[in-house]
FITI-79431 format. One record per residue: residue number from 1; residue in one letter; x, y, z of N, C-alpha, C in turn. Coordinates in Angstrom, 2 decimals, always signed. Example, Ala and Ser with C-alpha at 12.3 -4.5 7.8 and 13.67 -1.06 7.14 Angstrom:
2
PT   n res     npx     npy     npz    capx    capy    capz     cpx     cpy     cpz
PT   1   a  +13.19   -5.69   +7.80  +12.30   -4.50   +7.80  +13.20   -3.30   +7.80
PT   2   s  +12.85   -2.25   +7.08  +13.67   -1.06   +7.14  +12.90   +0.03   +7.87
This chain:
133
PT   n res     npx     npy     npz    capx    capy    capz     cpx     cpy     cpz
PT   1   m  +37.99  -28.97  +25.20  +37.86  -29.66  +23.94  +38.94  -29.13  +23.00
PT   2   l  +39.49  -29.99  +22.22  +40.53  -29.59  +21.28  +39.96  -28.69  +20.20
PT   3   e  +40.84  -27.87  +19.61  +40.37  -26.97  +18.56  +39.75  -27.74  +17.42
PT   4   s  +40.37  -28.84  +17.03  +39.81  -29.62  +15.92  +38.46  -30.23  +16.32
PT   5   g  +38.30  -30.55  +17.59  +37.02  -31.08  +18.07  +35.92  -30.03  +17.99
PT   6   k  +36.24  -28.79  +18.36  +35.27  -27.70  +18.25  +34.92  -27.46  +16.79
PT   7   y  +35.92  -27.49  +15.95  +35.67  -27.26  +14.53  +34.76  -28.34  +13.95
PT   8   r  +35.04  -29.61  +14.30  +34.20  -30.70  +13.80  +32.77  -30.59  +14.34
PT   9   l  +32.64  -30.24  +15.63  +31.31  -30.09  +16.21  +30.54  -28.96  +15.52
PT  10   a  +31.19  -27.84  +15.30  +30.53  -26.71  +14.62  +30.14  -27.10  +13.21
PT  11   k  +31.00  -27.83  +12.53  +30.71  -28.25  +11.16  +29.51  -29.20  +11.12
PT  12   r  +29.46  -30.13  +12.06  +28.34  -31.08  +12.12  +27.03  -30.37  +12.49
PT  13   m  +27.12  -29.38  +13.36  +25.92  -28.62  +13.73  +25.38  -27.86  +12.53
PT  14   r  +26.28  -27.25  +11.75  +25.85  -26.54  +10.54  +25.19  -27.50   +9.56
PT  15   l  +25.78  -28.67   +9.38  +25.23  -29.65   +8.46  +23.85  -30.11   +8.93
PT  16   a  +23.71  -30.40  +10.22  +22.41  -30.83  +10.76  +21.37  -29.72  +10.59
PT  17   a  +21.76  -28.48  +10.85  +20.82  -27.36  +10.72  +20.39  -27.20   +9.27
PT  18   r  +21.31  -27.34   +8.34  +20.95  -27.22   +6.92  +20.04  -28.35   +6.48
PT  19   m  +20.30  -29.56   +6.96  +19.44  -30.70   +6.59  +18.03  -30.51   +7.15
PT  20   i  +17.93  -30.10   +8.40  +16.61  -29.83   +9.00  +15.92  -28.71   +8.23
PT  21   g  +16.68  -27.68   +7.93  +16.11  -26.51   +7.26  +15.58  -26.80   +5.88
PT  22   f  +16.38  -27.46   +5.08  +15.92  -27.74   +3.73  +14.75  -28.72   +3.72
PT  23   g  +14.71  -29.62   +4.69  +13.56  -30.52   +4.79  +12.28  -29.78   +5.11
PT  24   i  +12.33  -28.89   +6.09  +11.11  -28.17   +6.48  +10.74  -27.11   +5.44
PT  25   i  +11.74  -26.51   +4.77  +11.43  -25.56   +3.69  +10.74  -26.31   +2.55
PT  26   g  +11.22  -27.50   +2.21  +10.58  -28.29   +1.16   +9.16  -28.69   +1.54
PT  27   f   +8.98  -29.13   +2.78   +7.65  -29.51   +3.26   +6.72  -28.31   +3.27
PT  28   g   +7.18  -27.20   +3.84   +6.34  -26.01   +3.93   +6.04  -25.40   +2.57
PT  29   g   +7.04  -25.39   +1.69   +6.82  -24.87   +0.34   +5.81  -25.70   -0.43
PT  30   t   +5.93  -27.01   -0.32   +4.97  -27.89   -0.98   +3.57  -27.69   -0.42
PT  31   m   +3.47  -27.50   +0.89   +2.19  -27.27   +1.52   +1.57  -25.95   +1.03
PT  32   l   +2.37  -24.88   +0.97   +1.85  -23.59   +0.52   +1.42  -23.62   -0.94
PT  33   i   +2.22  -24.26   -1.79   +1.88  -24.34   -3.21   +0.60  -25.16   -3.40
PT  34   g   +0.49  -26.27   -2.69   -0.72  -27.09   -2.78   -1.96  -26.35   -2.31
PT  35   e   -1.83  -25.61   -1.22   -2.96  -24.84   -0.70   -3.37  -23.75   -1.69
PT  36   t   -2.40  -23.09   -2.29   -2.70  -22.03   -3.26   -3.40  -22.61   -4.48
PT  37   i   -2.90  -23.72   -5.00   -3.53  -24.34   -6.17   -4.96  -24.78   -5.84
PT  38   g   -5.16  -25.34   -4.66   -6.50  -25.75   -4.25   -7.47  -24.58   -4.17
PT  39   e   -7.02  -23.46   -3.61   -7.88  -22.28   -3.52   -8.16  -21.69   -4.89
PT  40   i   -7.16  -21.69   -5.78   -7.38  -21.17   -7.13   -8.39  -22.04   -7.87
PT  41   l   -8.29  -23.35   -7.75   -9.24  -24.24   -8.41  -10.64  -24.09   -7.84
PT  42   q  -10.73  -23.81   -6.55  -12.04  -23.70   -5.91  -12.70  -22.35   -6.16
PT  43   e  -11.93  -21.26   -6.04  -12.52  -19.93   -6.10  -12.08  -19.10   -7.31
PT  44   g  -11.15  -19.56   -8.08  -10.69  -18.82   -9.24   -9.56  -17.86   -8.87
PT  45   w   -9.18  -17.02   -9.83   -8.05  -16.10   -9.67   -8.34  -14.95   -8.72
PT  46   t   -9.58  -14.79   -8.27   -9.88  -13.70   -7.34   -9.16  -13.89   -6.01
PT  47   v   -8.78  -15.12   -5.72   -8.02  -15.39   -4.49   -6.71  -14.61   -4.51
PT  48   i   -6.07  -14.56   -5.66   -4.78  -13.88   -5.79   -4.97  -12.39   -6.02
PT  49   t   -5.90  -12.01   -6.87   -6.05  -10.60   -7.22   -6.62   -9.76   -6.08
PT  50   e   -7.40  -10.37   -5.20   -8.00   -9.63   -4.10   -7.31   -9.85   -2.76
PT  51   a   -6.15  -10.46   -2.77   -5.43  -10.75   -1.53   -4.83   -9.47   -0.94
PT  52   t   -4.86   -9.38   +0.38   -4.24   -8.25   +1.08   -3.15   -8.79   +2.00
PT  53   l   -2.35   -7.89   +2.54   -1.26   -8.32   +3.42   -1.74   -8.90   +4.74
PT  54   t   -3.00   -8.70   +5.08   -3.51   -9.23   +6.34   -4.17  -10.60   +6.19
PT  55   d   -4.21  -11.14   +4.99   -4.76  -12.48   +4.79   -3.80  -13.51   +5.40
PT  56   p   -4.35  -14.54   +6.03   -3.48  -15.55   +6.67   -2.53  -16.23   +5.69
PT  57   g   -2.98  -16.51   +4.49   -2.12  -17.17   +3.50   -0.97  -16.29   +3.05
PT  58   v   -1.25  -15.00   +2.90   -0.20  -14.06   +2.48   +0.83  -13.92   +3.60
PT  59   l   +0.35  -13.82   +4.83   +1.28  -13.72   +5.97   +2.15  -14.97   +6.08
PT  60   l   +1.55  -16.12   +5.85   +2.31  -17.37   +5.89   +3.34  -17.41   +4.77
PT  61   g   +2.98  -16.89   +3.60   +3.93  -16.80   +2.49   +5.10  -15.89   +2.82
PT  62   i   +4.83  -14.77   +3.47   +5.91  -13.84   +3.87   +6.83  -14.51   +4.88
PT  63   i   +6.25  -15.21   +5.84   +7.06  -15.94   +6.82   +7.91  -16.99   +6.12
PT  64   g   +7.35  -17.66   +5.13   +8.10  -18.65   +4.36   +9.25  -18.04   +3.58
PT  65   v   +9.05  -16.85   +3.04  +10.13  -16.17   +2.31  +11.26  -15.79   +3.27
PT  66   v  +10.91  -15.34   +4.46  +11.94  -15.01   +5.46  +12.72  -16.27   +5.85
PT  67   a  +12.03  -17.38   +6.00  +12.71  -18.64   +6.32  +13.64  -19.06   +5.19
PT  68   l  +13.17  -18.95   +3.95  +14.00  -19.30   +2.80  +15.22  -18.40   +2.72
PT  69   a  +15.04  -17.11   +3.00  +16.18  -16.19   +3.02  +17.18  -16.58   +4.11
PT  70   g  +16.68  -17.02   +5.24  +17.57  -17.48   +6.31  +18.41  -18.67   +5.89
PT  71   y  +17.80  -19.61   +5.20  +18.56  -20.78   +4.76  +19.54  -20.46   +3.66
PT  72   i  +19.19  -19.56   +2.79  +20.14  -19.15   +1.76  +21.32  -18.42   +2.40
PT  73   l  +21.02  -17.54   +3.36  +22.09  -16.81   +4.04  +22.96  -17.71   +4.92
PT  74   s  +22.47  -18.88   +5.26  +23.23  -19.76   +6.15  +24.55  -20.21   +5.53
PT  75   w  +24.68  -20.13   +4.25  +25.93  -20.53   +3.61  +27.02  -19.48   +3.80
PT  76   w  +26.62  -18.24   +4.09  +27.61  -17.17   +4.25  +27.60  -16.53   +5.64
PT  77   r  +26.43  -16.36   +6.22  +26.28  -15.65   +7.49  +25.45  -16.50   +8.46
PT  78   e  +26.13  -17.28   +9.28  +25.43  -18.19  +10.19  +24.64  -17.43  +11.25
PT  79   r  +25.20  -16.39  +11.77  +24.54  -15.65  +12.85  +23.23  -15.03  +12.35
PT  80   l  +23.28  -14.36  +11.21  +22.07  -13.75  +10.65  +21.04  -14.81  +10.30
PT  81   a  +21.50  -15.93   +9.76  +20.59  -17.03   +9.42  +19.92  -17.57  +10.69
PT  82   g  +20.69  -17.74  +11.75  +20.12  -18.22  +13.01  +19.09  -17.27  +13.57
PT  83   i  +19.37  -15.98  +13.51  +18.42  -14.98  +14.00  +17.14  -15.01  +13.17
PT  84   l  +17.28  -15.10  +11.84  +16.10  -15.16  +10.98  +15.26  -16.42  +11.24
PT  85   l  +15.92  -17.53  +11.49  +15.18  -18.77  +11.70  +14.48  -18.81  +13.06
PT  86   v  +15.12  -18.27  +14.07  +14.45  -18.18  +15.38  +13.28  -17.20  +15.28
PT  87   s  +13.45  -16.12  +14.53  +12.36  -15.17  +14.31  +11.21  -15.83  +13.54
PT  88   t  +11.56  -16.67  +12.58  +10.54  -17.40  +11.82   +9.73  -18.31  +12.74
PT  89   a  +10.41  -18.99  +13.65   +9.71  -19.86  +14.59   +8.76  -19.04  +15.47
PT  90   a   +9.20  -17.88  +15.92   +8.35  -17.01  +16.74   +7.17  -16.47  +15.93
PT  91   a   +7.43  -16.08  +14.69   +6.35  -15.57  +13.83   +5.33  -16.66  +13.53
PT  92   l   +5.81  -17.88  +13.31   +4.87  -18.99  +13.10   +4.04  -19.24  +14.36
PT  93   g   +4.66  -19.12  +15.52   +3.91  -19.28  +16.76   +2.81  -18.23  +16.89
PT  94   a   +3.12  -16.99  +16.55   +2.11  -15.92  +16.61   +1.02  -16.16  +15.57
PT  95   h   +1.42  -16.54  +14.37   +0.46  -16.79  +13.29   -0.48  -17.94  +13.66
PT  96   i   +0.09  -19.00  +14.18   -0.72  -20.16  +14.57   -1.64  -19.78  +15.73
PT  97   g   -1.14  -18.99  +16.67   -1.96  -18.57  +17.80   -3.15  -17.74  +17.39
PT  98   v   -2.99  -16.94  +16.34   -4.08  -16.06  +15.91   -5.04  -16.78  +14.96
PT  99   f   -4.49  -17.52  +14.00   -5.33  -18.04  +12.92   -5.70  -19.51  +13.04
PT 100   a   -4.97  -20.30  +13.80   -5.28  -21.73  +13.89   -6.40  -21.94  +14.90
PT 101   g   -7.19  -22.94  +14.65   -8.32  -23.21  +15.54   -7.89  -24.02  +16.76
PT 102   r   -7.82  -25.33  +16.58   -7.48  -26.22  +17.69   -6.10  -26.80  +17.47
PT 103   n   -5.59  -27.43  +18.51   -4.29  -28.11  +18.46   -3.15  -27.17  +18.05
PT 104   q   -3.14  -25.98  +18.59   -2.14  -24.99  +18.22   -0.73  -25.43  +18.58
PT 105   i   -0.57  -26.05  +19.72   +0.77  -26.49  +20.13   +1.28  -27.58  +19.21
PT 106   l   +0.42  -28.50  +18.83   +0.82  -29.57  +17.92   +1.21  -29.00  +16.55
PT 107   v   +0.45  -28.05  +16.06   +0.77  -27.44  +14.76   +2.10  -26.72  +14.85
PT 108   w   +2.36  -26.00  +15.94   +3.64  -25.32  +16.06   +4.78  -26.32  +16.18
PT 109   l   +4.56  -27.42  +16.87   +5.61  -28.44  +16.99   +6.00  -28.99  +15.62
PT 110   v   +5.04  -29.13  +14.72   +5.32  -29.65  +13.39   +5.94  -28.59  +12.50
PT 111   l   +5.43  -27.36  +12.56   +5.90  -26.31  +11.64   +6.96  -25.38  +12.23
PT 112   g   +6.87  -25.04  +13.48   +7.76  -24.05  +14.05   +9.00  -24.60  +14.72
PT 113   l   +8.87  -25.75  +15.38  +10.00  -26.31  +16.11  +11.22  -26.61  +15.23
PT 114   p  +11.06  -27.14  +14.02  +12.25  -27.36  +13.20  +13.01  -26.06  +12.89
PT 115   f  +12.30  -24.96  +12.69  +12.97  -23.68  +12.47  +13.73  -23.23  +13.71
PT 116   l  +13.12  -23.44  +14.87  +13.78  -23.07  +16.12  +15.04  -23.91  +16.34
PT 117   v  +14.95  -25.20  +16.13  +16.10  -26.08  +16.31  +17.22  -25.71  +15.34
PT 118   a  +16.88  -25.51  +14.07  +17.90  -25.15  +13.08  +18.52  -23.79  +13.41
PT 119   g  +17.71  -22.83  +13.83  +18.24  -21.51  +14.18  +19.18  -21.56  +15.37
PT 120   v  +18.81  -22.32  +16.38  +19.68  -22.45  +17.56  +20.98  -23.18  +17.19
PT 121   l  +20.89  -24.18  +16.33  +22.11  -24.88  +15.88  +23.03  -23.93  +15.13
PT 122   f  +22.47  -23.09  +14.26  +23.30  -22.12  +13.55  +23.94  -21.12  +14.50
PT 123   l  +23.18  -20.64  +15.47  +23.73  -19.67  +16.41  +24.83  -20.28  +17.28
PT 124   y  +24.62  -21.51  +17.73  +25.63  -22.16  +18.56  +26.87  -22.51  +17.73
PT 125   s  +26.67  -22.92  +16.50  +27.78  -23.21  +15.60  +28.59  -21.94  +15.35
PT 126   w  +27.90  -20.83  +15.16  +28.59  -19.55  +14.95  +29.40  -19.19  +16.19
PT 127   r  +28.81  -19.39  +17.37  +29.50  -19.07  +18.61  +30.75  -19.94  +18.79
PT 128   l  +30.63  -21.22  +18.49  +31.79  -22.11  +18.61  +32.92  -21.71  +17.66
PT 129   s  +32.54  -21.30  +16.46  +33.58  -20.95  +15.48  +34.22  -19.60  +15.81
PT 130   r  +33.61  -18.79  +16.65  +34.17  -17.48  +17.00  +34.93  -17.46  +18.30
PT 131   e  +34.96  -18.57  +19.04  +35.67  -18.60  +20.31  +37.17  -18.44  +20.09
PT 132   p  +37.84  -17.77  +21.01  +39.29  -17.62  +20.86  +40.00  -18.95  +20.91
PT 133   r  +41.04  -19.05  +20.17  +41.77  -20.32  +20.08  +42.88  -20.40  +21.07
């Protein structure tokens, strides 16, 4: 493949990964905010004041922050962003496996697979841009 072809492919992969990433971050962020507001309206502020790091919602929030950090870093460090996003997909798989009831594979396909795809695209784009010319 020509050098310009590799460059265009890497550029398109980065763009696709960012579009997938920002879409799923927006969806997941909206879902987390809605769930938090619903719990606060139902149970009051004790939901927030008595939360521990082992609560499923808090763990999901931490995973979401790691994913957001990965997407922010994707503008400067593709490799690190790809590693963080693949890790996010794995963490979501573990979280879903422990805390979700039924249809775990379907839930991971909706929430975890986009992170995995975006992370792999970032890693492959980084690899293409680092190949010797």
